[in-house]
C-alpha positions as CSV (number, residue, x, y, z in Angstrom):
1,M,136.9,21.7,64.6
2,S,139.6,22.3,67.2
3,D,143.1,21.0,66.7
4,G,143.1,19.7,70.3
5,P,143.3,16.0,71.0
6,R,140.2,13.8,70.7
7,L,139.7,10.2,71.6
8,P,140.7,7.9,68.7
9,G,138.0,7.2,66.2
10,V,135.8,10.1,67.3
11,E,134.4,12.0,64.4
12,A,131.8,14.7,64.8
13,D,130.1,17.6,63.0
14,E,129.5,20.5,65.5
15,D,126.3,21.5,63.7
16,E,124.8,18.1,64.1
17,E,125.8,17.0,67.5
18,D,124.6,17.8,71.1
19,R,127.0,19.8,73.2
20,I,129.0,18.0,75.9
21,V,129.3,20.2,78.9
22,C,131.1,19.3,82.1
23,H,130.6,21.2,85.4
24,V,133.6,20.5,87.7
25,D,133.0,21.3,91.3
26,A,135.7,20.7,94.0
27,D,134.6,18.8,97.1
28,C,135.0,20.9,100.3
29,F,137.8,22.7,98.6
30,Y,139.3,24.7,101.4
31,A,139.3,21.7,103.7
32,S,140.9,19.6,101.0
33,C,143.7,22.1,100.6
34,E,144.3,22.0,104.4
35,R,144.6,18.2,104.1
36,L,147.2,18.6,101.4
37,R,149.3,20.8,103.7
38,E,148.6,18.5,106.7
39,P,148.1,14.9,105.6
40,E,147.3,13.9,109.2
41,L,144.0,15.7,108.8
42,R,142.7,13.2,106.2
43,G,139.7,11.4,107.5
44,E,139.3,13.8,110.4
45,P,136.6,16.5,110.8
46,V,138.0,19.8,109.4
47,V,136.4,23.2,109.7
48,V,137.8,26.2,107.9
49,G,136.7,29.5,109.3
50,M,136.5,33.0,107.8
51,G,137.6,35.6,110.4
52,Y,138.7,32.7,112.7
53,E,141.9,32.7,114.6
54,P,143.3,29.7,116.5
55,G,141.9,29.6,120.0
56,E,139.2,32.1,119.3
57,T,135.4,31.6,119.0
58,I,134.6,34.4,116.5
59,G,134.2,34.0,112.7
60,A,132.0,32.0,110.4
61,V,132.4,28.6,108.8
62,A,133.6,28.9,105.2
63,T,133.9,25.1,104.7
64,A,133.1,22.0,106.7
65,S,134.4,18.7,105.6
66,Y,131.9,15.9,105.2
67,E,133.1,14.4,108.5
68,A,132.5,17.7,110.3
69,R,129.0,18.0,108.8
70,E,128.0,14.8,110.5
71,F,128.3,16.8,113.8
72,G,125.9,19.5,112.5
73,V,128.6,21.9,111.4
74,E,127.3,23.9,108.3
75,S,128.5,26.5,105.9
76,A,127.9,30.1,107.1
77,Q,127.4,28.9,110.7
78,A,129.0,30.9,113.5
79,I,132.3,29.4,114.7
80,S,130.9,29.6,118.3
81,T,128.0,27.4,117.2
82,A,130.3,25.1,115.3
83,L,132.4,24.6,118.4
84,E,129.4,23.7,120.4
85,N,128.6,20.9,117.9
86,L,132.2,19.9,117.3
87,P,134.8,21.0,120.0
88,R,138.3,21.4,118.7
89,R,140.8,18.6,119.2
90,A,143.0,20.9,121.3
91,A,140.3,20.8,124.0
92,L,141.5,17.3,124.9
93,E,144.7,18.8,126.3
94,A,144.6,19.4,130.1
95,D,146.1,22.9,129.8
96,A,143.7,24.1,127.1
97,A,141.5,27.0,128.0
98,D,138.5,25.1,126.7
99,H,139.5,21.7,128.1
100,D,136.6,19.4,128.8
101,P,137.5,16.2,130.6
102,D,134.4,14.5,129.4
103,L,135.3,14.8,125.7
104,T,136.6,11.9,123.6
105,R,138.8,12.1,120.6
106,E,136.0,11.0,118.3
107,E,133.9,14.0,119.4
108,T,136.4,16.6,118.3
109,G,137.8,18.1,115.1
110,F,140.3,20.5,113.7
111,Y,139.8,24.2,113.0
112,R,141.9,26.2,110.6
113,P,141.7,29.9,109.4
114,V,141.2,30.7,105.8
115,D,144.4,30.9,103.8
116,M,143.2,32.3,100.4
117,D,146.7,32.7,98.9
118,Y,147.4,29.0,99.5
119,Y,144.0,27.9,98.2
120,E,144.5,30.0,95.0
121,S,147.8,28.3,94.5
122,V,146.2,24.9,94.6
123,A,143.3,26.1,92.4
124,S,145.7,27.3,89.8
125,E,146.9,23.7,89.4
126,V,143.4,22.4,88.9
127,R,142.7,25.1,86.4
128,E,145.7,24.1,84.3
129,I,144.4,20.6,84.0
130,L,140.9,21.9,83.1
131,H,142.4,24.0,80.3
132,D,144.4,21.1,79.1
133,C,141.4,18.9,78.9
134,A,139.0,21.3,77.2
135,D,139.0,23.8,74.4
136,V,136.6,26.2,76.2
137,V,136.6,26.7,80.0
138,R,134.5,29.1,82.0
139,E,135.9,29.6,85.5
140,V,133.0,30.5,87.8
141,S,134.9,30.7,91.1
142,I,138.0,29.3,92.8
143,D,136.5,25.9,93.1
144,E,134.2,25.4,90.1
145,A,134.2,25.7,86.3
146,Y,132.3,24.7,83.2
147,L,134.0,22.9,80.3
148,D,132.8,22.5,76.8
149,V,134.4,19.2,75.6
150,T,132.3,18.6,72.6
151,E,135.3,18.5,70.3
152,R,137.4,16.3,72.7
153,T,135.1,13.3,73.1
154,A,131.7,11.8,72.2
155,W,128.6,11.0,74.2
156,E,129.3,7.2,73.9
157,V,132.5,7.7,76.0
158,A,131.8,11.0,77.9
159,D,131.7,9.2,81.2
160,G,135.2,7.9,80.7
161,F,136.5,11.3,79.6
162,A,135.0,12.9,82.7
163,R,136.6,10.2,84.9
164,H,139.9,10.9,83.2
165,V,139.6,14.6,84.3
166,T,138.8,13.7,87.9
167,D,141.6,11.1,88.1
168,R,144.2,13.6,86.8
169,I,143.1,16.2,89.4
170,R,143.3,13.7,92.2
171,R,146.7,12.3,91.0
172,E,148.4,15.5,90.0
173,V,146.9,17.9,92.6
174,G,145.7,15.8,95.4
175,V,142.1,17.1,95.8
176,T,138.8,15.5,94.7
177,V,136.2,17.0,92.4
178,S,132.7,16.0,91.4
179,V,131.7,16.3,87.7
180,G,128.3,16.6,86.0
181,V,128.1,15.9,82.3
182,A,125.1,17.1,80.3
183,P,124.2,18.8,77.0
184,T,123.4,22.0,78.9
185,M,125.1,24.2,81.5
186,S,122.3,24.1,84.0
187,A,121.8,20.4,83.8
188,A,125.6,19.8,84.2
189,K,125.6,22.1,87.3
190,I,122.8,20.1,88.9
191,A,124.4,16.8,87.9
192,S,127.7,17.7,89.6
193,D,125.9,18.1,92.9
194,F,124.0,14.8,92.5
195,D,126.6,12.4,93.9
196,K,129.1,14.2,96.0
197,P,131.9,13.7,97.0
198,D,134.0,12.4,94.1
199,G,130.9,12.0,92.1
200,L,130.3,11.6,88.4
201,T,126.8,11.9,86.9
202,A,126.2,11.9,83.2
203,V,122.8,13.1,81.8
204,R,122.7,12.2,78.1
205,P,120.8,14.0,75.3
206,G,117.1,13.2,75.5
207,E,117.3,12.4,79.2
208,V,117.6,15.9,80.7
209,R,113.9,16.5,81.4
210,E,113.5,13.0,82.9
211,F,116.5,13.5,85.1
212,L,115.2,16.9,86.4
213,A,111.6,15.9,86.8
214,P,111.7,14.3,90.4
215,L,114.1,16.9,91.8
216,E,112.7,19.3,94.4
217,V,112.5,22.9,93.2
218,D,115.4,23.8,95.6
219,L,117.8,21.9,93.4
220,L,117.0,23.7,90.2
221,H,119.9,25.8,89.0
222,G,119.6,29.4,90.3
223,V,116.9,28.6,92.9
224,G,117.6,29.7,96.4
225,P,115.5,29.3,99.6
226,V,113.4,32.5,98.9
227,T,112.5,31.5,95.4
228,A,111.8,27.9,96.4
229,R,109.4,29.0,99.1
230,K,107.5,31.2,96.6
231,L,107.4,28.3,94.1
232,R,105.9,26.0,96.8
233,E,103.4,28.7,97.7
234,M,102.3,28.4,94.0
235,G,101.9,24.7,94.5
236,L,105.1,23.8,92.6
237,E,107.1,21.2,94.5
238,T,109.3,19.6,91.8
239,A,110.9,20.4,88.6
240,A,108.2,18.4,86.8
241,D,105.6,20.7,88.4
242,V,107.4,23.8,87.1
243,A,107.8,22.2,83.7
244,A,104.1,21.4,83.4
245,A,103.0,24.8,84.8
246,D,101.6,27.7,82.9
247,P,104.6,30.0,82.4
248,E,102.7,33.2,82.6
249,P,102.1,33.1,86.4
250,L,105.9,32.4,86.8
251,V,106.7,35.5,84.7
252,E,104.3,37.6,86.8
253,A,105.9,36.4,90.0
254,F,109.6,36.5,89.0
255,G,109.8,38.6,85.8
256,E,111.9,37.3,83.0
257,R,113.6,35.0,85.5
258,G,110.3,33.1,85.7
259,R,110.5,32.2,82.0
260,E,114.1,31.1,82.6
261,L,112.9,28.8,85.5
262,Y,110.3,27.3,83.3
263,D,112.7,26.6,80.5
264,R,115.4,25.2,82.8
265,A,112.9,22.8,84.4
266,R,112.1,21.5,81.0
267,G,115.8,21.0,80.2
268,D,115.9,24.0,77.8
269,D,119.1,26.0,78.1
270,D,120.8,27.3,74.9
271,R,123.7,29.1,76.7
272,R,127.2,28.2,75.4
273,V,130.3,27.9,77.7
274,K,132.2,31.1,77.2
275,P,135.4,32.2,79.0
276,K,135.1,35.1,81.4
277,G,137.4,37.8,80.1
278,E,141.0,37.5,79.1
279,P,143.4,35.4,81.2
280,K,146.0,37.2,83.3
281,S,148.6,34.4,83.1
282,F,149.5,31.1,81.5
283,S,151.2,28.4,83.5
284,R,152.0,24.7,83.2
285,E,153.0,22.3,86.0
286,S,154.2,18.8,86.2
287,A,154.5,16.4,89.2
288,F,157.2,13.7,89.7
289,A,156.1,10.2,90.8
290,D,158.4,10.7,93.8
291,P,160.2,13.7,95.2
292,V,163.4,14.4,93.1
293,S,166.6,15.8,94.5
294,E,168.9,15.5,91.5
295,P,169.1,18.8,89.6
296,E,169.1,17.5,86.0
297,P,165.5,16.0,85.9
298,K,164.1,19.1,87.5
299,Y,165.8,21.4,85.0
300,E,164.7,19.3,82.1
301,Q,161.1,19.6,83.3
302,I,161.5,23.3,83.8
303,E,162.7,23.7,80.2
304,T,159.8,21.6,78.9
305,L,157.3,23.6,80.9
306,A,158.9,27.0,79.9
307,S,158.6,26.0,76.2
308,A,154.9,25.0,76.7
309,V,153.8,28.2,78.3
310,A,155.7,30.4,75.9
311,D,154.2,28.5,73.0
312,R,150.7,28.9,74.4
313,A,151.2,32.6,74.9
314,R,152.3,32.9,71.2
315,R,149.3,30.9,70.1
316,E,147.0,33.1,72.1
317,G,148.7,36.3,70.7
318,A,149.8,37.4,74.2
319,L,152.9,39.2,75.3
320,Y,154.1,38.9,78.9
321,R,156.0,41.1,81.4
322,T,156.6,38.5,84.2
323,V,158.1,35.0,84.3
324,G,157.7,32.9,87.3
325,I,158.4,29.4,88.6
326,K,156.9,27.1,91.3
327,A,158.7,24.5,93.4
328,V,156.5,22.3,95.6
329,L,158.5,20.5,98.3
330,P,157.1,17.6,100.4
331,P,154.6,17.3,101.8
332,Y,153.1,20.4,100.2
333,D,155.4,23.4,100.7
334,V,154.6,25.7,97.9
335,N,157.3,28.1,96.8
336,T,157.0,30.6,94.0
337,R,159.5,33.1,92.5
338,A,159.0,35.6,89.7
339,K,160.9,38.3,87.8
340,S,159.4,41.3,86.1
341,L,160.8,42.5,82.7
342,S,161.3,46.0,81.4
343,G,158.5,45.5,78.8
344,P,156.1,43.0,77.2
345,V,157.9,40.3,75.3
346,D,157.3,37.2,73.2
347,D,160.6,35.3,73.7
348,P,160.6,31.6,74.5
349,D,164.4,31.5,75.0
350,L,164.1,34.2,77.6
351,V,161.4,32.4,79.5
352,E,163.5,29.3,79.7
353,R,166.6,31.2,80.9
354,I,164.8,33.2,83.6
355,A,162.9,30.0,84.8
356,R,166.2,28.2,85.2
357,D,167.7,31.1,87.1
358,L,164.7,31.4,89.4
359,F,164.7,27.7,90.1
360,A,168.4,27.6,91.0
361,E,167.8,27.9,94.7
362,F,165.8,24.7,94.7
363,E,168.1,22.6,92.5
364,T,169.3,20.3,95.3
365,D,166.0,20.3,97.3
366,P,163.6,17.3,97.1
367,V,160.9,18.6,94.8
368,R,157.6,16.8,94.1
369,K,156.2,19.3,91.5
370,V,157.6,22.1,89.3
371,G,155.8,24.8,87.3
372,V,156.5,27.8,85.0
373,R,154.3,30.8,84.5
374,V,154.1,33.9,82.3
375,A,152.0,36.7,83.6
376,N,151.0,40.4,83.2
377,L,149.7,39.6,79.8
378,E,149.0,42.0,77.0
379,F,146.8,41.1,74.1
380,A,146.7,44.4,72.3
381,A,149.3,45.5,69.8
382,A,152.3,46.8,71.8
383,D,156.0,47.6,71.3
384,Q,157.9,44.5,72.2
385,A,161.0,44.8,74.3
386,S,163.8,42.8,72.7
387,L,166.0,40.3,74.4
388,D,169.1,42.5,73.9
389,G,167.2,45.5,75.2
390,W,166.1,43.7,78.3
391,E,169.6,42.5,79.1
392,R,171.0,46.0,78.5
393,R,168.5,47.5,80.9
394,A,169.2,44.7,83.4
395,D,172.9,45.6,83.3
396,E,172.1,49.2,83.8
397,Q,169.9,48.4,86.8
398,R,172.6,46.4,88.4
399,T,174.9,49.4,88.0
400,D,172.6,52.2,89.2
401,G,170.1,50.3,91.3
402,G,167.1,51.5,89.3
403,G,164.1,49.6,88.0
404,A,162.9,46.1,88.6
405,T,165.7,43.7,89.7
406,D,166.0,40.3,91.2
407,D,165.4,41.6,94.8
408,D,162.5,41.5,97.2
409,S,160.5,43.9,95.1
410,S,160.4,41.5,92.1
411,D,160.6,38.1,93.8
412,E,157.3,36.7,95.1
413,S,157.3,35.3,98.6
414,E,156.6,31.7,99.4
415,S,153.0,32.4,100.3
416,T,152.2,34.2,97.0
417,P,149.8,32.2,94.8
418,D,151.1,30.8,91.6
419,S,148.6,32.7,89.6
420,N,145.5,34.7,89.9
421,D,144.1,34.2,86.4
422,G,140.5,33.5,87.7
423,D,137.9,35.8,89.0
424,E,137.5,36.5,92.7
425,P,135.2,34.0,94.3
426,A,131.7,35.0,93.3
427,P,129.1,35.1,96.1
428,P,127.0,32.0,95.7
429,D,123.3,32.0,96.1
430,A,121.9,30.4,99.3
431,S,121.1,27.2,97.6
432,R,124.8,26.7,96.8
433,D,125.7,27.3,100.4
434,L,123.5,24.4,101.4
435,E,124.4,22.1,98.5
436,D,128.2,22.0,98.6
437,G,128.9,23.5,102.0
438,Q,131.4,26.2,100.9
439,S,130.6,29.9,101.2
440,S,132.6,32.4,99.3
441,L,134.8,34.9,101.1
442,T,133.1,37.8,99.3
443,D,129.8,36.6,100.9
444,F,131.3,36.7,104.4
445,A,132.8,40.1,103.8
446,N,129.4,41.5,103.0
447,R,127.7,40.0,106.1
């Protein structure tokens, strides 16, 4: 049993209960991030293009907001095609190269180029909430993750727990996510796509096969257009058809994956949520109800967050070589700073001191959110640099100009993401492109 918080009165024996798995999937994530930066885009059609530059017609659609999809703009569509379906708002201007006097405002939308550093910064805030709400988190890509919350809640109140997660992300970060709750990973993934956007679908133990039965084969986890077409050629139109089929022809057609399709259609999936590798950083962030200009409340929060990340690093057995801070100014101006140390340390006092020093330039600015991070983690046994040793080397560096100092080589620029402790966006299968409308950057790079 984890020592993490549970809902009051919830008692459970892991060996006797069904797993409670949440799949959290952001809604049109890149477009949502652009709306954070430009609040005037809310409610407007927004298209984010990979390889797109303002005023150009090249590139491909990475994400289309739900408003843009109503005009026929789809993920992986050529920007030129998207522009035919949804001209850019700038075309309303008389001096625009693509000006069309017959256009109305309601027929146009906004186009933005991909800004991966910025999206990763926002994603890091979402990840922190997910790790705070679950004992085990598997980050699948920049915009989705699996959570095992078996030891945090109970099936009787799982819906409320999942809503708590979505509300925190909306309130503290400003983006919406859809969540599927189920006793298996595959069912949770399907459930998260069931009621987008801002959806919450819970499939309780004993209900999984009934939930899956009427779904078309395209919606089964891991089934793309090619596999769906082959299944239909075999006379299998729904999950119920696959579940009732003889598994041997499936194995002959798809190899071992055929057996997996058969099992998943029947609701059988014994995989456990497992993290993907060791984290590269730990961070904690906190938002103020309203932007704060006075220094003291901000420094108090910095100290609290510094203590929290240092404590987590110690509990995880990690040493760190980098300490960083984040200051988010209205409306969503993300600023990060970091300092590298001479060696790996486990020193909470040092984390607090460096965080305060790095934050000093923002002490009189209006700040809506602050964060502290430790990075360049080492989990193997290593010689730890002492605080005295670090200070002595810092003095030497200031004298002779050698090593890492508080200059441009060690400070991160304003556009640098707060952390990169997740994997690069994994190429989704074709079914994911159609289901949530967001293609990965890796996918486009390989086209």
